[in-house]
N, C-alpha and C positions, 0 to 999 in steps of 0.2 A: 095895802101891800099884798095881802092875800089874793086880792082880785088881780093884781099885776102878775103874781106868780102863776095863778090859774090861766091867765091869758097867754103868758109865755109858754107854759106847758102845752096848751092847746096848739099854739103856733108851731112849737117844736114837733109835736106829733103829726100835724098836717104836713109840715115840710119833709119830715122823714118818710111819710107815706108817698109823697110826690117825688122823693129822691132829690129834693132841692137842697143840696148840701150846704151852700152858702147861707141860706135862710135858716136851716136847722142849726148851723154853727152860731149864728147871731142869737137865736132864741136860747140855745144852750148857755152861751156866755152870760146872757141876762139872768138866767136861772141860777148859775153859779155865783153871780154877784150877790144874790140873795141867800144862797145856801152853799157856801164854799166848801163844806166838808161832806157833801152828799156824794157818796161813792158811785152810785148809779149814774149821776149826772156826769161825773168825770169819765166814766166808762163810755157813755153815749157820745160825749164830745170827742173822745179819742177815736171811736168808730167813724164818726163824721170826718175827722181829720185824715183818717186812713183812706176814706173814699175820695178825699181831695188830694191824695198823693203827698200829703205833708207828713211823711213817715217819722221824722224825728219828733215832731210835736205829738204825733199819735203815741209814740213810745213813751214820751213823758206823761201823757194822759193816762195810759195804762199803769204806769208806775204810781201815779197819784191815786188811782183807784185801789191798788194793792196796799198802799200806805194806809188808806182809810178802811179797807176791808181785806185783810190778808188771805181770807178764804175764798176770794172771788176767782174761781177757776177760769171763767171765761176771759177775764182780764189777763190772767197768766198765759193762757193759750194765745190770745191776740198779741200780747207783747212778744212772746216767743216767735210768732209768725213774722212780725215786723222786723225783729232782729235777724231772723234767717234771711229775709228778703234784702236787708241792708248789709249783710256780710258778717254779722257777729254770730257765727255758728256755735261757738263755745257757750256763750251766755244763753242762746236759744236752746241748745241741748239741755243745759242745766234746768231751765224753766220747764221744758217739755217732760223731762224725767220726773220732776215734782208734780206736774199736772197729771201724768199717767199713773202716779200712785193713787190719786183720787178717782181718776176716770180711765181705768185700765182697758176698756173696750173701745176707746175712741180711735177709729181707723185713721182719721185725718191727722191726729196728733202723732200716731205711730209713723205715718208717712213722713210728716215733717221732721220727726226725730231721726228717721232713717236718712233723710236728706241732709240734716245737720251733721250726722256721723260721717256721711259720705264726704261732705265738705271738709271735715276734720281729718280725713284720710283713714278713718276707722272702717275699712271696707267690709270686713267680715261681719261686724256688728250691724253695719248699714244694710248688708244683704239680708241678714236675719230679720231685721225690722221691716224692711221694704217688702220682703216675701210675705210676712204676716199681714201687713197693711193691704197688699194686693189680694190676698186670700179673703180678707174680711170685706173689702169694698173695692172690687176691681174697677179701674178707670183708666183713661188715657194717661193721666198724670202718674198713676202708680206703675203702669207699664213702662213709661218713659224712665222713671226713676230707677226701677228695677233693672232695666236694660243698661243704664249707666253703671249701676253697681256691678252687674255681670262683666261689663267691659273692664272696669277698674280692677276686678279680681283676675283678669286675663282670659275670661270665658267669652271670646269674641263670637263664637257660634251661638252661645246662649243669648248673648246680647242681640244678635241678628234675628234669632227666632222670636224674641219678644217684640222687637221693632216691627216685624212683619204682622203682628197681631193688632197694631195700632190702626185707627181709622185711616182709610186711604184718601189723603188729601195732598195737594201740592205742598202746603206748608209743612205737613208731617214728613213728606218725602225729603224735603230739604233738611229738616231737623234730624231725621234718621241718618242721612249722609254725614252730617256734622258730628253726630254722636259716634258713628262708626270710625271716623277718621281722626278723632281727638281723644285725649285721655288725660287723667290727672298726672300721669307719669310720662307725658310726651305723646307723640303721635304713634298710632298703630298702623302697620302696613295695611293697605286696602286688600281685601280678599279678592281672589279671581272671580268669585261668585258675583254676578251683577246685583246692583241695588235697584229695587223697584222704584220707578218714577211714575207719576200720575199726571196726565195732562188733558 
């Protein structure tokens, strides 16, 4: 039995290193059959499921991890991320607030919490969080989120200025136009100022 577990663990590690998610999942399932209460195995299995775009199963796996290890901050963060991606902004925000009590300097979690607050219509709090996340770890994602928050607070020029800082690609140009012409409270009028396009 111990030999089987060691072999499965080796196969899982090899599959993870190759990013062979189906084989990693199969090895994980074998290990969990032998050790059903192993929190780290539930966590790794949930990460693999997330890579396979099986979000609901991934969320269930992160919950199982937290049932077995309530202090598993990474599982809390990952569960919050999956919930945000699948539209449960309220539960995501609650988990991220708990996570940030233990990991207050995590810019990714602050960014995600800002996005959750934005989805919940809490634009002032979203703007505060997204500004902090962007100051701590500036990225295209933080610029995009901060621009949307500016738009949703009615600061269209601030939104436009942030979008102009994004990397100049055709995909970003289309995304920028979409951001400028849509909003959580309906459509904003297009400004007379031209939007940059890249071709």
